[in-house]
TORROPA-329723 format. One record per residue (C-alpha): residue in three letters; x, y, z. Coordinates in steps of 0.5 Angstrom, whole numbers, padded with zeros to 4 digits, always signed. Layout:
N
AlaXYZ...
***
This chain:
580
Met+0319-0097-0151Thr+0315-0104-0149Ala+0316-0109-0155Pro+0310-0111-0158Thr+0306-0117-0157Leu+0304-0122-0162Pro+0297-0124-0163Gly+0295-0130-0159Leu+0302-0129-0154Thr+0302-0126-0147Pro+0309-0125-0144Asp+0311-0129-0138Pro+0310-0125-0131Thr+0315-0121-0128Pro+0318-0125-0122Pro+0317-0120-0116Thr+0323-0117-0113Asp+0324-0115-0106Thr+0322-0108-0106Asp+0315-0109-0109Pro+0309-0109-0104Val+0306-0115-0102Val+0298-0114-0103Val+0294-0118-0098Pro+0286-0119-0100Ala+0282-0115-0095Asp+0278-0122-0093Val+0284-0126-0092Ala+0286-0126-0084Pro+0293-0125-0082Ala+0297-0131-0080Pro+0297-0133-0073Gly+0303-0130-0069Thr+0304-0124-0073Arg+0304-0117-0071Ala+0298-0116-0076Ala+0294-0122-0072Arg+0296-0119-0065Leu+0294-0112-0067Ala+0287-0115-0069Leu+0286-0117-0062Pro+0282-0112-0058Met+0285-0108-0052Ser+0283-0111-0045Arg+0284-0104-0042Lys+0280-0100-0047Ile+0274-0105-0046Val+0275-0104-0039Thr+0274-0096-0040Glu+0268-0097-0045Met+0264-0102-0040Ala+0266-0097-0035Ala+0263-0091-0039Glu+0257-0096-0041Tyr+0255-0097-0034Gly+0256-0090-0032Val+0263-0091-0028Cys+0267-0084-0027Leu+0273-0085-0031His+0277-0080-0028Pro+0275-0080-0020Val+0277-0075-0015Thr+0281-0080-0010Leu+0280-0078-0003Arg+0283-0081+0004Arg+0278-0081+0010Thr+0281-0082+0017Asp+0277-0084+0023Leu+0280-0079+0028His+0277-0084+0034Thr+0280-0091+0031Gly+0286-0088+0026Leu+0283-0093+0021Thr+0284-0090+0014Glu+0280-0091+0007Val+0281-0089+0000Val+0274-0086-0003Asp+0273-0085-0010Leu+0268-0079-0012Pro+0266-0078-0019Cys+0269-0072-0022Gly+0263-0068-0024Ala+0265-0066-0031Thr+0260-0063-0035Arg+0264-0064-0042Glu+0264-0071-0046Asp+0272-0069-0047Lys+0273-0069-0040Cys+0269-0075-0037Glu+0263-0078-0042Pro+0259-0082-0036Cys+0259-0076-0031Ala+0257-0071-0037Lys+0252-0076-0039Arg+0249-0076-0032Ala+0249-0068-0032Arg+0245-0068-0038Arg+0240-0073-0036Leu+0239-0069-0030Arg+0238-0062-0034Gln+0233-0066-0038Thr+0229-0068-0031Gln+0230-0061-0029Ile+0227-0058-0036Arg+0221-0064-0036Glu+0219-0062-0028Gly+0218-0055-0029Trp+0216-0054-0036His+0208-0056-0036Arg+0207-0054-0028Thr+0200-0053-0026Asp+0202-0050-0020Glu+0207-0044-0017Pro+0213-0048-0016Ala+0216-0043-0011Pro+0212-0041-0005Gly+0212-0034-0002Pro+0217-0032+0004Asn+0215-0034+0011Pro+0213-0029+0015Thr+0218-0024+0019Thr+0218-0026+0027Asp+0219-0020+0032Ala+0226-0022+0033Gln+0227-0020+0026Arg+0223-0014+0026Glu+0227-0011+0032Leu+0234-0012+0029Ile+0232-0008+0023Leu+0229-0003+0028Leu+0236-0003+0031Arg+0239-0003+0025Ala+0235+0004+0023His+0237+0007+0030Leu+0244+0006+0028Glu+0244+0009+0021Phe+0240+0015+0024Ala+0246+0016+0029Arg+0251+0015+0024Asp+0248+0021+0020Glu+0247+0025+0026Ala+0255+0024+0028Gln+0257+0026+0021Arg+0252+0032+0021Ala+0255+0034+0027Ala+0263+0033+0025Gln+0264+0028+0030Phe+0268+0023+0026Asp+0271+0020+0032Gln+0265+0016+0033Leu+0264+0013+0026Pro+0268+0007+0027Asp+0265+0005+0033Ile+0258+0006+0030Asp+0260+0002+0024Asp+0263-0004+0028Ala+0256-0004+0032Ile+0253-0004+0025Gly+0257-0010+0023Glu+0255-0014+0029Val+0248-0012+0028Glu+0248-0014+0020Glu+0251-0021+0023Ala+0246-0022+0028Ile+0240-0021+0022Ala+0244-0026+0018Ala+0244-0031+0023Glu+0237-0030+0025Gly+0235-0032+0018Leu+0234-0026+0014Arg+0237-0026+0007Gly+0240-0021+0003Ala+0244-0014+0005Val+0240-0009+0009Ala+0244-0003+0006Pro+0250-0003+0002Pro+0256-0001+0006His+0259+0006+0007Asp+0266+0005+0005Gln+0264+0002-0002Asp+0269+0005-0007Asp+0268+0006-0014Asp+0273+0007-0019Asp+0269+0010-0024His+0268+0017-0020Gly+0261+0015-0018Arg+0256+0011-0021Arg+0255+0013-0029Lys+0248+0014-0031Arg+0246+0012-0038Ser+0239+0014-0041Thr+0234+0009-0041Arg+0231+0012-0047Arg+0230+0007-0053Arg+0233+0008-0059Gln+0230+0011-0065Asp+0231+0006-0070Ala+0228+0000-0065Pro+0221-0001-0066Asp+0216+0001-0060Leu+0215-0004-0054Pro+0208-0005-0051Arg+0209-0005-0043Lys+0204-0008-0038Lys+0204-0009-0031Val+0207-0016-0029Glu+0203-0021-0025Pro+0206-0025-0020Arg+0204-0031-0023Thr+0209-0036-0027Val+0204-0041-0030Gly+0201-0041-0037Lys+0194-0040-0039Val+0188-0045-0039Tyr+0185-0047-0046Thr+0178-0050-0046Ala+0176-0055-0051Pro+0169-0055-0054Asp+0168-0061-0051Gly+0169-0058-0044Thr+0176-0061-0043Glu+0182-0056-0041His+0189-0056-0043Arg+0195-0052-0041Pro+0200-0052-0047Ser+0207-0049-0047Met+0212-0047-0052Trp+0219-0048-0054Leu+0223-0042-0058Ser+0229-0041-0062Leu+0233-0034-0062Thr+0238-0033-0067Leu+0243-0027-0068Asp+0243-0023-0075Thr+0247-0024-0081Tyr+0254-0022-0082Gly+0254-0024-0090Arg+0251-0030-0094Val+0253-0037-0092Leu+0253-0044-0096Pro+0250-0050-0093Asp+0256-0052-0090Gly+0256-0045-0086Thr+0262-0042-0089Pro+0261-0035-0092Val+0260-0034-0099Asp+0265-0029-0099Pro+0270-0029-0093Gly+0273-0022-0095Ser+0266-0019-0094Tyr+0264-0023-0088Asp+0263-0018-0082Tyr+0268-0022-0077Arg+0268-0016-0072Arg+0261-0016-0071Ala+0260-0023-0071Ala+0265-0023-0065Trp+0262-0017-0061Asp+0255-0020-0062Ala+0258-0027-0059Val+0261-0024-0053His+0255-0020-0051Phe+0250-0025-0053Ala+0248-0027-0046Arg+0246-0020-0044Leu+0242-0019-0050Leu+0238-0026-0048Asp+0237-0022-0041Arg+0234-0016-0044Phe+0230-0021-0048Trp+0227-0024-0042Gln+0226-0017-0039Asn+0222-0014-0045Leu+0218-0021-0046Arg+0215-0021-0038Arg+0214-0013-0039Cys+0210-0014-0045Ala+0206-0021-0044Gly+0204-0018-0037Trp+0206-0024-0033Asn+0213-0027-0030Val+0215-0032-0036Gln+0219-0038-0034Tyr+0224-0041-0038Ala+0230-0046-0039Gly+0234-0047-0045Cys+0241-0048-0048Val+0246-0043-0052Glu+0250-0047-0057Pro+0253-0045-0064Gln+0250-0045-0071Arg+0253-0048-0077Arg+0256-0041-0079Leu+0259-0041-0071Ala+0254-0036-0069Pro+0251-0037-0062His+0243-0038-0062Ala+0239-0041-0056His+0233-0046-0055Phe+0228-0045-0049Ala+0223-0049-0046Ile+0217-0043-0044Arg+0212-0045-0039Gly+0205-0043-0042Thr+0204-0040-0049Ile+0205-0033-0052Pro+0203-0031-0059Arg+0208-0032-0064Ala+0207-0025-0066Val+0209-0022-0059Leu+0215-0026-0059Arg+0217-0024-0066Gln+0215-0016-0064Val+0219-0017-0057Ala+0225-0020-0061Ala+0225-0015-0066Ala+0225-0009-0061Thr+0230-0012-0056Tyr+0237-0010-0057His+0243-0009-0052Gln+0248-0003-0052Val+0255-0003-0050Trp+0258+0003-0047Trp+0265+0002-0048Pro+0270+0006-0051Ala+0271+0006-0059Ala+0274+0000-0061Asp+0273+0000-0069Glu+0281-0001-0071Pro+0287-0003-0067Val+0292+0003-0066Tyr+0297-0002-0064Ser+0299-0009-0067Leu+0300-0016-0063Asp+0308-0015-0066Arg+0309-0008-0063Pro+0304-0007-0057Pro+0305-0002-0051Val+0310-0003-0046Trp+0309-0002-0039Asp+0313+0003-0035Ala+0314+0001-0028Asp+0316+0008-0025Arg+0310+0011-0027Ala+0305+0004-0026Glu+0302+0005-0033Trp+0302+0003-0040Ile+0306+0008-0045Asp+0307+0008-0053Pro+0313+0005-0055Asp+0315+0011-0059Thr+0313+0017-0056Arg+0313+0014-0049Glu+0306+0018-0047Pro+0301+0014-0043Leu+0295+0011-0046Thr+0288+0014-0044Ala+0286+0011-0037Trp+0280+0007-0037Ala+0276+0012-0033Asp+0278+0018-0037Ala+0276+0014-0043Leu+0269+0013-0040Asp+0269+0021-0038Leu+0270+0023-0045Ile+0263+0019-0047Asp+0259+0022-0042Ser+0261+0029-0043Asp+0260+0028-0051Pro+0252+0029-0052Asp+0253+0026-0059Ala+0256+0020-0056Gln+0254+0013-0059Pro+0255+0006-0056Ala+0261+0002-0058His+0257-0004-0061Val+0249-0005-0061Val+0247-0013-0061Arg+0241-0015-0064Phe+0237-0021-0066Gly+0236-0024-0073Thr+0229-0024-0076Gln+0229-0032-0075Val+0224-0033-0069His+0222-0040-0069Ala+0216-0042-0064Glu+0212-0048-0063Gly+0207-0050-0058Val+0208-0057-0054Thr+0203-0061-0051Pro+0205-0064-0044Gly+0206-0072-0044Thr+0207-0073-0052Val+0212-0075-0056His+0214-0068-0058Ala+0215-0066-0051Asn+0220-0071-0050Arg+0223-0070-0057Thr+0224-0063-0056Ile+0227-0064-0049Gly+0233-0068-0052Tyr+0233-0063-0058Ile+0234-0057-0053Thr+0240-0061-0049Lys+0243-0064-0055Tyr+0250-0061-0055Ile+0250-0059-0047Thr+0256-0064-0046Lys+0260-0061-0052Asn+0264-0055-0052Ala+0262-0050-0057Ala+0267-0051-0062Asp+0265-0059-0062Cys+0258-0058-0064His+0260-0058-0071Lys+0266-0061-0073Pro+0270-0058-0079Asp+0270-0063-0085Thr+0273-0058-0090Asp+0278-0053-0091Arg+0273-0048-0092Gln+0270-0049-0085Arg+0277-0050-0082Asp+0279-0043-0085His+0272-0040-0082Leu+0273-0042-0075Asp+0280-0040-0075Arg+0278-0033-0078Leu+0273-0032-0072Trp+0278-0035-0067His+0283-0030-0069Glu+0278-0024-0069Leu+0276-0026-0062Arg+0283-0026-0059Val+0283-0019-0060Thr+0276-0017-0058Pro+0275-0014-0051Cys+0271-0018-0047Asn+0270-0014-0040Glu+0273-0008-0037Arg+0279-0011-0035Cys+0281-0014-0041Ala+0288-0014-0044Asn+0286-0013-0051Trp+0284-0006-0049Leu+0292-0004-0050Leu+0291-0005-0057Tyr+0286+0000-0058Gly+0290+0005-0054Ile+0286+0005-0048Gln+0289+0002-0041Pro+0284-0003-0038Lys+0281-0002-0031Lys+0286-0003-0026Ala+0291-0004-0031His+0298-0008-0028Gly+0304-0010-0032Arg+0302-0017-0033Leu+0297-0016-0038Gln+0299-0019-0045Ala+0295-0016-0051Gly+0292-0022-0055Arg+0293-0027-0049Cys+0287-0025-0044Lys+0285-0031-0040Gly+0278-0030-0041Lys+0273-0035-0043Val+0271-0032-0049His+0278-0032-0052Gln+0278-0039-0052Arg+0278-0043-0059Ala+0273-0048-0055Thr+0268-0043-0053Leu+0267-0039-0060Gly+0266-0033-0056Ile+0260-0036-0051Gly+0263-0034-0045Gly+0258-0034-0040Arg+0253-0040-0038Arg+0251-0044-0043Ile+0245-0047-0039Leu+0240-0042-0037Val+0234-0043-0032Ser+0230-0038-0029Arg+0229-0038-0022Asp+0222-0040-0021Trp+0222-0046-0026Ser+0222-0052-0022Gly+0222-0049-0015Lys+0228-0054-0014Thr+0236-0054-0015Leu+0240-0059-0018Ala+0242-0062-0011Asp+0234-0063-0010His+0233-0066-0017Arg+0239-0071-0015Ala+0236-0072-0008Asp+0229-0074-0011Ala+0233-0079-0016Arg+0236-0082-0010Ala+0230-0082-0006Trp+0226-0086-0012Val+0232-0091-0013Arg+0232-0093-0005Asn+0224-0093-0005Leu+0224-0098-0011Leu+0229-0102-0008Gly+0226-0102-0001Val+0232-0099+0002Thr+0229-0095+0008Thr+0235-0092+0011Gly+0239-0086+0007Ala+0243-0080+0009Thr+0238-0076+0012Asp+0237-0082+0017Ala+0244-0081+0020Thr+0246-0079+0027Ala+0246-0071+0027Val+0252-0068+0029Glu+0252-0062+0034Gln+0256-0056+0031Asp+0260-0056+0037Asp+0262-0063+0037Pro+0269-0065+0034Pro+0269-0068+0027Ala+0269-0075+0027Tyr+0273-0076+0020Ala+0279-0072+0017Trp+0279-0072+0009Glu+0285-0070+0005Leu+0286-0071-0003Ala+0290-0078-0004Arg+0297-0077-0008Pro+0298-0081-0014Asp+0305-0084-0011Asp+0301-0086-0004Pro+0303-0094-0003Asp+0296-0096-0001Leu+0293-0093-0007Pro+0291-0098-0012Pro+0292-0097-0019Leu+0286-0094-0023Gln+0285-0100-0027His+0283-0104-0020Arg+0279-0098-0018Leu+0275-0098-0025Leu+0274-0106-0024Lys+0271-0105-0017Ala+0267-0099-0019Leu+0264-0103-0025Ser+0263-0109-0021Gln+0259-0105-0016Arg+0255-0101-0022Ala+0253-0108-0025Gln+0250-0110-0019Trp+0246-0104-0017Lys+0244-0104-0024Ala+0241-0111-0024Ala+0238-0110-0018Leu+0235-0104-0020Leu+0232-0107-0027Ala+0229-0113-0023Ala+0226-0108-0018Arg+0223-0104-0024Asp+0220-0111-0027Arg+0217-0112-0020Ala+0214-0105-0019Ala+0212-0105-0027Thr+0208-0112-0025Thr+0204-0109-0019His+0204-0102-0020Pro+0205-0100-0027Thr+0205-0092-0026Ala+0211-0093-0022Asp+0216-0094-0028Arg+0220-0088-0029Pro+0227-0086-0033Ile+0233-0088-0029Thr+0237-0081-0028Ala+0241-0083-0022
***
C-alpha cells in the first residue's frame, strides 16, 4: 500500500534504474555517431532503385551476350524484362499500362474501319487450292476402292501442297487433317436450344461494320459518341461495405468459385449475343478485375452507342452452361484421396480398389440421359452500368484511366485486406478455388470420383498447377485484358513502333531500325546471342548497369523534353503524351 502524502508536500522523484526504458522525445534528433543516427540516413542503393523506377529503367533486366561472328567482339546487352505486374518490375509494368491506354484511346472513337479487307487472291493461289481439291478427290476415291496402300502417298502430297499454300501467302488451314484423333469417342454435340428460364434474345443480321452511329444536332453538327460498360456477376449473399459477407456460413463460396473460373466464357457469350442483337460488329477493349467482395467484374470501352435497355436485356439473357460431370459434393478428401495403380494405369478407390469413372464414360452418361442438367450455369448480376462518352473530353481520359487502373496488379492485390474479416473471406474463397475443377485435365476431379482426361500418376488432388487455383488470381485464370480483333487495327508491337517513330521524328532522328541493311535469308548470321550467366567475369554488377541505364534515360528524357518545348512553340498540335 502506498503511504498517503500530506497536503502541500510531494514525494521525492524515484531515481531511475538500469532496467527502466529511456524515453526520447520524438522531436529530438539522435546524437551523431549513434546507431539511430546511422539508421536515419537514406540508403544509397534504395535511392538508385527509386530513381531508376522514376526514369523508367527496368529493375530486373534480361542480360544477353552478343558476339560478332566476324570480329569475335563480345558485348553485354541489357533488355527490359517486359513484366506486366508491379510486384515483378514497376517500370516495365507502368510502360505496359501506358501502352494499353494508347491502344484503347486510338481505337475507341474511330470514325473509319480499322482493318481493311484481305487482298485479292492470285492465280497461283487459286491453282494450289484446286490442286488440293484434286488430291482430296483422289484420296476419297482410293478409300472407296479399298486401295489403302495409296493413302500414305496421297497424304504426303497433301502435306506438301498445304505447305506451298502457306508459303504462297494464304492464312489458315484449308481443311482439318485426316489423322485427327478425338479422345471423347467423336465430337459431342449439345443442344443449342435456349434455356426456358432465360429471357428471349432478339436476333438481327450482323452488318460488316465496326463504327458507331452518327448523331446530328439541331445546329447541324455531327457527333459520334461511344460508351463504357461495367458487367458484374450475381450475388452470393449479403455483404458489408468492406466486401465481407454478413453471414459467412450461408455465403455461397462454391458458386462464387465456379463463376470466377468460367467468367471468361460468359464474357465471350455476351459479346456474341450483343453483336447479334445490335446488328453490327461491336468492338470493345477492357479489363477484368475483382470487386471488393472478390468476385470478378469487367469494364469495357465500346466503340459506338447501344441503348442501355438493349445492354441490360442482353446481359440478363446471357448465360454459359458447363457440361461437366456433377461436382456438388466431394467423394474423397485431401487427406485420403484416390491412389494410382501403376499396373492398370488408372486411379482407384483406396478402400475398394475399384477404378474411378473415366472421363469419357462420365460424359457418355450425361449424353445418354435425356434429363441431364449442366454441372453449373454462369449468369450476370442485375448491376449493368453504361455511360456515354464524348471523344476528346476529360471524361474520356478519366475513363481510360479507370479501366486500366488495376491491370498492373495481381487480382488479389487490387483490394488489400486490412481486417481479419477480409483475410478470412479471402482464405475461404481461395480454399474453395483449390478444390474446384478448372478444366478437363484438372487433378481436382479425383476428389469427385472421376479420372480426368488423359490421367497419369503425377496428378495431386488439391495441387493443380492451373492459374485459377493460385491465391494471386482469385479464380481469374484467363487474360485480364480483353481487346476485340478489329479494335484499333494494330498490335501492341505496332503501337510500340508508332511511339518510337514519334520520338525519332520529334528529336529529328532520320534513321531507325527499318533503315538497316537488309539481310538475305541464306546469308550467314552476323551475331550470336546467348544468355549471360551471373558468374561471368565480364558481367558488371547490377548496380553499375542500373547507374549506366539511369544516366542514359536521364539524357534521353532531357533531350525529349527540350524537343517537345521547341515543337510546342512552333507547332502546338505536335504535343502528345510520352508512351515510349
